[in-house]
Backbone as XML, in Angstrom:
<?xml version="1.0"?>
<chain id="A" units="angstrom">
  <residue number="1" name="MET">
    <atom name="N" x="-63.191" y="92.416" z="28.191"/>
    <atom name="CA" x="-64.438" y="92.509" z="28.907"/>
    <atom name="C" x="-64.576" y="93.919" z="29.455"/>
  </residue>
  <residue number="2" name="PHE">
    <atom name="N" x="-65.734" y="94.487" z="29.301"/>
    <atom name="CA" x="-65.995" y="95.844" z="29.748"/>
    <atom name="C" x="-67.032" y="95.818" z="30.869"/>
  </residue>
  <residue number="3" name="ILE">
    <atom name="N" x="-66.745" y="96.476" z="31.954"/>
    <atom name="CA" x="-67.672" y="96.537" z="33.082"/>
    <atom name="C" x="-67.909" y="97.999" z="33.416"/>
  </residue>
  <residue number="4" name="ALA">
    <atom name="N" x="-69.162" y="98.370" z="33.480"/>
    <atom name="CA" x="-69.517" y="99.730" z="33.866"/>
    <atom name="C" x="-70.087" y="99.681" z="35.283"/>
  </residue>
  <residue number="5" name="MET">
    <atom name="N" x="-69.593" y="100.528" z="36.149"/>
    <atom name="CA" x="-70.067" y="100.558" z="37.522"/>
    <atom name="C" x="-70.326" y="102.006" z="37.917"/>
  </residue>
  <residue number="6" name="TRP">
    <atom name="N" x="-71.458" y="102.220" z="38.531"/>
    <atom name="CA" x="-71.824" y="103.546" z="38.969"/>
    <atom name="C" x="-71.919" y="103.523" z="40.481"/>
  </residue>
  <residue number="7" name="ARG">
    <atom name="N" x="-70.980" y="104.140" z="41.134"/>
    <atom name="CA" x="-70.953" y="104.158" z="42.595"/>
    <atom name="C" x="-71.733" y="105.366" z="43.087"/>
  </residue>
  <residue number="8" name="THR">
    <atom name="N" x="-72.686" y="105.074" z="43.976"/>
    <atom name="CA" x="-73.487" y="106.143" z="44.535"/>
    <atom name="C" x="-73.880" y="105.785" z="45.964"/>
  </residue>
  <residue number="9" name="LYS">
    <atom name="N" x="-74.127" y="106.781" z="46.766"/>
    <atom name="CA" x="-74.558" y="106.540" z="48.140"/>
    <atom name="C" x="-76.056" y="106.811" z="48.287"/>
  </residue>
  <residue number="10" name="ARG">
    <atom name="N" x="-76.705" y="107.014" z="47.197"/>
    <atom name="CA" x="-78.111" y="107.391" z="47.186"/>
    <atom name="C" x="-79.008" y="106.329" z="47.812"/>
  </residue>
  <residue number="11" name="LEU">
    <atom name="N" x="-78.776" y="105.069" z="47.525"/>
    <atom name="CA" x="-79.650" y="104.007" z="48.012"/>
    <atom name="C" x="-79.094" y="103.254" z="49.217"/>
  </residue>
  <residue number="12" name="LEU">
    <atom name="N" x="-77.965" y="103.680" z="49.751"/>
    <atom name="CA" x="-77.383" y="102.965" z="50.883"/>
    <atom name="C" x="-78.304" y="102.972" z="52.101"/>
  </residue>
  <residue number="13" name="GLY">
    <atom name="N" x="-78.980" y="104.087" z="52.347"/>
    <atom name="CA" x="-79.921" y="104.156" z="53.464"/>
    <atom name="C" x="-81.055" y="103.167" z="53.293"/>
  </residue>
  <residue number="14" name="PHE">
    <atom name="N" x="-81.581" y="103.064" z="52.076"/>
    <atom name="CA" x="-82.650" y="102.106" z="51.790"/>
    <atom name="C" x="-82.174" y="100.678" z="52.019"/>
  </residue>
  <residue number="15" name="ILE">
    <atom name="N" x="-80.994" y="100.358" z="51.533"/>
    <atom name="CA" x="-80.460" y="99.005" z="51.702"/>
    <atom name="C" x="-80.251" y="98.695" z="53.181"/>
  </residue>
  <residue number="16" name="ASP">
    <atom name="N" x="-79.762" y="99.652" z="53.938"/>
    <atom name="CA" x="-79.575" y="99.441" z="55.376"/>
    <atom name="C" x="-80.912" y="99.209" z="56.086"/>
  </residue>
  <residue number="17" name="ARG">
    <atom name="N" x="-81.937" y="99.992" z="55.727"/>
    <atom name="CA" x="-83.252" y="99.812" z="56.349"/>
    <atom name="C" x="-83.841" y="98.439" z="56.032"/>
  </residue>
  <residue number="18" name="VAL">
    <atom name="N" x="-83.731" y="98.029" z="54.781"/>
    <atom name="CA" x="-84.269" y="96.719" z="54.376"/>
    <atom name="C" x="-83.516" y="95.601" z="55.086"/>
  </residue>
  <residue number="19" name="SER">
    <atom name="N" x="-82.231" y="95.744" z="55.242"/>
    <atom name="CA" x="-81.444" y="94.682" z="55.881"/>
    <atom name="C" x="-81.725" y="94.589" z="57.376"/>
  </residue>
  <residue number="20" name="ARG">
    <atom name="N" x="-82.127" y="95.699" z="58.007"/>
    <atom name="CA" x="-82.428" y="95.676" z="59.443"/>
    <atom name="C" x="-83.822" y="95.152" z="59.753"/>
  </residue>
  <residue number="21" name="ILE">
    <atom name="N" x="-84.700" y="95.089" z="58.768"/>
    <atom name="CA" x="-86.076" y="94.634" z="59.013"/>
    <atom name="C" x="-86.082" y="93.193" z="59.505"/>
  </residue>
  <residue number="22" name="ASN">
    <atom name="N" x="-85.395" y="92.321" z="58.812"/>
    <atom name="CA" x="-85.374" y="90.915" z="59.196"/>
    <atom name="C" x="-84.002" y="90.330" z="58.857"/>
  </residue>
  <residue number="23" name="PRO">
    <atom name="N" x="-83.021" y="90.502" z="59.729"/>
    <atom name="CA" x="-81.670" y="90.014" z="59.410"/>
    <atom name="C" x="-81.601" y="88.494" z="59.290"/>
  </residue>
  <residue number="24" name="ARG">
    <atom name="N" x="-82.468" y="87.778" z="60.007"/>
    <atom name="CA" x="-82.440" y="86.307" z="59.913"/>
    <atom name="C" x="-82.825" y="85.850" z="58.505"/>
  </residue>
  <residue number="25" name="PHE">
    <atom name="N" x="-83.801" y="86.534" z="57.882"/>
    <atom name="CA" x="-84.196" y="86.200" z="56.511"/>
    <atom name="C" x="-82.996" y="86.293" z="55.578"/>
  </residue>
  <residue number="26" name="TRP">
    <atom name="N" x="-82.229" y="87.377" z="55.695"/>
    <atom name="CA" x="-81.096" y="87.563" z="54.799"/>
    <atom name="C" x="-80.003" y="86.533" z="55.057"/>
  </residue>
  <residue number="27" name="LYS">
    <atom name="N" x="-79.851" y="86.103" z="56.311"/>
    <atom name="CA" x="-78.881" y="85.050" z="56.640"/>
    <atom name="C" x="-79.295" y="83.737" z="55.980"/>
  </residue>
  <residue number="28" name="VAL">
    <atom name="N" x="-80.586" y="83.388" z="56.109"/>
    <atom name="CA" x="-81.093" y="82.159" z="55.485"/>
    <atom name="C" x="-81.005" y="82.265" z="53.961"/>
  </residue>
  <residue number="29" name="TYR">
    <atom name="N" x="-81.361" y="83.429" z="53.433"/>
    <atom name="CA" x="-81.300" y="83.660" z="51.991"/>
    <atom name="C" x="-79.874" y="83.450" z="51.473"/>
  </residue>
  <residue number="30" name="ALA">
    <atom name="N" x="-78.891" y="83.961" z="52.183"/>
    <atom name="CA" x="-77.493" y="83.800" z="51.785"/>
    <atom name="C" x="-77.068" y="82.337" z="51.876"/>
  </residue>
  <residue number="31" name="ASP">
    <atom name="N" x="-77.469" y="81.655" z="52.951"/>
    <atom name="CA" x="-77.102" y="80.241" z="53.098"/>
    <atom name="C" x="-77.714" y="79.383" z="51.999"/>
  </residue>
  <residue number="32" name="VAL">
    <atom name="N" x="-78.985" y="79.650" z="51.663"/>
    <atom name="CA" x="-79.631" y="78.910" z="50.578"/>
    <atom name="C" x="-78.925" y="79.189" z="49.256"/>
  </residue>
  <residue number="33" name="GLY">
    <atom name="N" x="-78.532" y="80.428" z="49.028"/>
    <atom name="CA" x="-77.805" y="80.768" z="47.802"/>
    <atom name="C" x="-76.482" y="80.039" z="47.691"/>
  </residue>
  <residue number="34" name="ILE">
    <atom name="N" x="-75.779" y="79.923" z="48.819"/>
    <atom name="CA" x="-74.498" y="79.203" z="48.816"/>
    <atom name="C" x="-74.721" y="77.727" z="48.506"/>
  </residue>
  <residue number="35" name="ILE">
    <atom name="N" x="-75.738" y="77.136" z="49.142"/>
    <atom name="CA" x="-76.040" y="75.715" z="48.914"/>
    <atom name="C" x="-76.421" y="75.484" z="47.451"/>
  </residue>
  <residue number="36" name="LEU">
    <atom name="N" x="-77.274" y="76.345" z="46.904"/>
    <atom name="CA" x="-77.662" y="76.197" z="45.497"/>
    <atom name="C" x="-76.466" y="76.386" z="44.562"/>
  </residue>
  <residue number="37" name="GLY">
    <atom name="N" x="-75.559" y="77.266" z="44.924"/>
    <atom name="CA" x="-74.356" y="77.453" z="44.109"/>
    <atom name="C" x="-73.501" y="76.199" z="44.061"/>
  </residue>
  <residue number="38" name="TYR">
    <atom name="N" x="-73.307" y="75.572" z="45.220"/>
    <atom name="CA" x="-72.532" y="74.321" z="45.247"/>
    <atom name="C" x="-73.250" y="73.209" z="44.502"/>
  </residue>
  <residue number="39" name="MET">
    <atom name="N" x="-74.567" y="73.131" z="44.661"/>
    <atom name="CA" x="-75.324" y="72.114" z="43.928"/>
    <atom name="C" x="-75.204" y="72.332" z="42.426"/>
  </residue>
  <residue number="40" name="GLY">
    <atom name="N" x="-75.224" y="73.583" z="42.004"/>
    <atom name="CA" x="-75.056" y="73.885" z="40.584"/>
    <atom name="C" x="-73.682" y="73.480" z="40.072"/>
  </residue>
  <residue number="41" name="MET">
    <atom name="N" x="-72.657" y="73.718" z="40.884"/>
    <atom name="CA" x="-71.304" y="73.313" z="40.465"/>
    <atom name="C" x="-71.196" y="71.798" z="40.347"/>
  </residue>
  <residue number="42" name="VAL">
    <atom name="N" x="-71.801" y="71.071" z="41.284"/>
    <atom name="CA" x="-71.777" y="69.605" z="41.232"/>
    <atom name="C" x="-72.498" y="69.121" z="39.984"/>
  </residue>
  <residue number="43" name="TYR">
    <atom name="N" x="-73.655" y="69.736" z="39.669"/>
    <atom name="CA" x="-74.402" y="69.327" z="38.480"/>
    <atom name="C" x="-73.607" y="69.597" z="37.202"/>
  </residue>
  <residue number="44" name="VAL">
    <atom name="N" x="-72.982" y="70.752" z="37.109"/>
    <atom name="CA" x="-72.202" y="71.079" z="35.909"/>
    <atom name="C" x="-71.030" y="70.112" z="35.763"/>
  </residue>
  <residue number="45" name="PHE">
    <atom name="N" x="-70.359" y="69.783" z="36.870"/>
    <atom name="CA" x="-69.267" y="68.816" z="36.816"/>
    <atom name="C" x="-69.777" y="67.460" z="36.338"/>
  </residue>
  <residue number="46" name="TYR">
    <atom name="N" x="-70.940" y="67.024" z="36.872"/>
    <atom name="CA" x="-71.545" y="65.755" z="36.455"/>
    <atom name="C" x="-71.875" y="65.780" z="34.968"/>
  </residue>
  <residue number="47" name="ALA">
    <atom name="N" x="-72.496" y="66.876" z="34.492"/>
    <atom name="CA" x="-72.882" y="66.961" z="33.090"/>
    <atom name="C" x="-71.658" y="66.943" z="32.174"/>
  </residue>
  <residue number="48" name="LEU">
    <atom name="N" x="-70.599" y="67.648" z="32.553"/>
    <atom name="CA" x="-69.378" y="67.642" z="31.738"/>
    <atom name="C" x="-68.730" y="66.265" z="31.719"/>
  </residue>
  <residue number="49" name="ALA">
    <atom name="N" x="-68.682" y="65.604" z="32.888"/>
    <atom name="CA" x="-68.087" y="64.266" z="32.950"/>
    <atom name="C" x="-68.907" y="63.278" z="32.129"/>
  </residue>
  <residue number="50" name="LYS">
    <atom name="N" x="-70.229" y="63.361" z="32.223"/>
    <atom name="CA" x="-71.104" y="62.463" z="31.462"/>
    <atom name="C" x="-70.904" y="62.665" z="29.954"/>
  </residue>
  <residue number="51" name="THR">
    <atom name="N" x="-70.814" y="63.912" z="29.531"/>
    <atom name="CA" x="-70.604" y="64.200" z="28.113"/>
    <atom name="C" x="-69.240" y="63.700" z="27.655"/>
  </residue>
  <residue number="52" name="ALA">
    <atom name="N" x="-68.224" y="63.856" z="28.490"/>
    <atom name="CA" x="-66.881" y="63.386" z="28.129"/>
    <atom name="C" x="-66.868" y="61.871" z="27.981"/>
  </residue>
  <residue number="53" name="VAL">
    <atom name="N" x="-67.522" y="61.163" z="28.912"/>
    <atom name="CA" x="-67.572" y="59.698" z="28.840"/>
    <atom name="C" x="-68.334" y="59.264" z="27.597"/>
  </residue>
  <residue number="54" name="GLN">
    <atom name="N" x="-69.452" y="59.895" z="27.298"/>
    <atom name="CA" x="-70.215" y="59.537" z="26.102"/>
    <atom name="C" x="-69.417" y="59.795" z="24.837"/>
  </residue>
  <residue number="55" name="THR">
    <atom name="N" x="-68.643" y="60.868" z="24.828"/>
    <atom name="CA" x="-67.827" y="61.183" z="23.663"/>
    <atom name="C" x="-66.737" y="60.139" z="23.463"/>
  </residue>
  <residue number="56" name="LEU">
    <atom name="N" x="-66.128" y="59.711" z="24.553"/>
    <atom name="CA" x="-65.066" y="58.718" z="24.446"/>
    <atom name="C" x="-65.594" y="57.330" z="24.113"/>
  </residue>
  <residue number="57" name="GLN">
    <atom name="N" x="-66.846" y="57.050" z="24.445"/>
    <atom name="CA" x="-67.413" y="55.730" z="24.195"/>
    <atom name="C" x="-67.933" y="55.560" z="22.772"/>
  </residue>
  <residue number="58" name="THR">
    <atom name="N" x="-68.076" y="56.612" z="22.017"/>
    <atom name="CA" x="-68.562" y="56.486" z="20.644"/>
    <atom name="C" x="-67.416" y="56.004" z="19.766"/>
  </residue>
  <residue number="59" name="LYS">
    <atom name="N" x="-67.475" y="54.750" z="19.387"/>
    <atom name="CA" x="-66.418" y="54.154" z="18.556"/>
    <atom name="C" x="-66.905" y="54.077" z="17.117"/>
  </residue>
  <residue number="60" name="GLY">
    <atom name="N" x="-66.134" y="54.613" z="16.219"/>
    <atom name="CA" x="-66.450" y="54.539" z="14.797"/>
    <atom name="C" x="-67.495" y="55.560" z="14.363"/>
  </residue>
  <residue number="61" name="GLN">
    <atom name="N" x="-68.078" y="56.245" z="15.281"/>
    <atom name="CA" x="-69.074" y="57.258" z="14.929"/>
    <atom name="C" x="-68.445" y="58.623" z="15.133"/>
  </residue>
  <residue number="62" name="GLN">
    <atom name="N" x="-68.029" y="59.200" z="14.066"/>
    <atom name="CA" x="-67.403" y="60.506" z="14.174"/>
    <atom name="C" x="-68.394" y="61.576" z="13.746"/>
  </residue>
  <residue number="63" name="ALA">
    <atom name="N" x="-68.489" y="62.578" z="14.558"/>
    <atom name="CA" x="-69.338" y="63.703" z="14.189"/>
    <atom name="C" x="-68.654" y="64.478" z="13.086"/>
  </residue>
  <residue number="64" name="GLY">
    <atom name="N" x="-69.427" y="64.942" z="12.157"/>
    <atom name="CA" x="-68.854" y="65.674" z="11.045"/>
    <atom name="C" x="-69.457" y="67.051" z="10.928"/>
  </residue>
  <residue number="65" name="VAL">
    <atom name="N" x="-68.787" y="67.857" z="10.177"/>
    <atom name="CA" x="-69.262" y="69.196" z="9.900"/>
    <atom name="C" x="-69.668" y="69.229" z="8.442"/>
  </residue>
  <residue number="66" name="GLN">
    <atom name="N" x="-70.837" y="69.767" z="8.193"/>
    <atom name="CA" x="-71.319" y="69.818" z="6.824"/>
    <atom name="C" x="-71.791" y="71.231" z="6.532"/>
  </residue>
  <residue number="67" name="LEU">
    <atom name="N" x="-71.453" y="71.719" z="5.367"/>
    <atom name="CA" x="-71.871" y="73.036" z="4.932"/>
    <atom name="C" x="-73.368" y="73.002" z="4.643"/>
  </residue>
  <residue number="68" name="VAL">
    <atom name="N" x="-74.091" y="73.966" z="5.197"/>
    <atom name="CA" x="-75.527" y="74.030" z="4.982"/>
    <atom name="C" x="-75.845" y="75.308" z="4.231"/>
  </residue>
  <residue number="69" name="ILE">
    <atom name="N" x="-76.361" y="75.114" z="3.018"/>
    <atom name="CA" x="-76.796" y="76.242" z="2.196"/>
    <atom name="C" x="-78.254" y="75.974" z="1.844"/>
  </residue>
  <residue number="70" name="PRO">
    <atom name="N" x="-79.149" y="76.851" z="2.211"/>
    <atom name="CA" x="-80.567" y="76.619" z="1.908"/>
    <atom name="C" x="-80.797" y="76.435" z="0.411"/>
  </residue>
  <residue number="71" name="GLY">
    <atom name="N" x="-81.480" y="75.355" z="0.071"/>
    <atom name="CA" x="-81.802" y="75.073" z="-1.322"/>
    <atom name="C" x="-80.739" y="74.299" z="-2.067"/>
  </residue>
  <residue number="72" name="VAL">
    <atom name="N" x="-79.593" y="74.045" z="-1.472"/>
    <atom name="CA" x="-78.513" y="73.316" z="-2.128"/>
    <atom name="C" x="-78.222" y="72.061" z="-1.317"/>
  </residue>
  <residue number="73" name="THR">
    <atom name="N" x="-78.221" y="70.907" z="-1.973"/>
    <atom name="CA" x="-77.939" y="69.643" z="-1.304"/>
    <atom name="C" x="-76.555" y="69.171" z="-1.723"/>
  </residue>
  <residue number="74" name="ILE">
    <atom name="N" x="-75.701" y="68.962" z="-0.742"/>
    <atom name="CA" x="-74.354" y="68.457" z="-0.992"/>
    <atom name="C" x="-74.248" y="67.105" z="-0.295"/>
  </residue>
  <residue number="75" name="PRO">
    <atom name="N" x="-73.914" y="66.043" z="-1.049"/>
    <atom name="CA" x="-73.815" y="64.734" z="-0.419"/>
    <atom name="C" x="-72.641" y="64.695" z="0.562"/>
  </residue>
  <residue number="76" name="PRO">
    <atom name="N" x="-72.759" y="63.936" z="1.657"/>
    <atom name="CA" x="-71.659" y="63.840" z="2.618"/>
    <atom name="C" x="-70.442" y="63.182" z="1.993"/>
  </residue>
  <residue number="77" name="CYS">
    <atom name="N" x="-69.277" y="63.523" z="2.480"/>
    <atom name="CA" x="-68.023" y="62.961" z="1.974"/>
    <atom name="C" x="-67.955" y="61.482" z="2.282"/>
  </residue>
  <residue number="78" name="GLY">
    <atom name="N" x="-67.286" y="60.750" z="1.440"/>
    <atom name="CA" x="-67.076" y="59.325" z="1.664"/>
    <atom name="C" x="-68.155" y="58.436" z="1.059"/>
  </residue>
  <residue number="79" name="THR">
    <atom name="N" x="-69.168" y="59.025" z="0.458"/>
    <atom name="CA" x="-70.182" y="58.196" z="-0.198"/>
    <atom name="C" x="-69.937" y="58.232" z="-1.691"/>
  </residue>
  <residue number="80" name="ASP">
    <atom name="N" x="-69.883" y="57.059" z="-2.298"/>
    <atom name="CA" x="-69.622" y="56.982" z="-3.741"/>
    <atom name="C" x="-70.870" y="56.602" z="-4.467"/>
  </residue>
</chain>
């Protein structure tokens, strides 16, 4: 993984001014972000668990991989 970071002090004054305008807004904004992050983690855990249960409950139905070539039809394996 490659990460490029450019450190500069050019905009620090701007960021400080914006943060001093309404500090309560930024506090609420951060709290909402944290809550949404946890809600997202709960949803992803639910979705993964639901998919795992559905996968384990499929009896006799196996997903297969089939080669797809445009214009060429290959019958699935196991059919005589």
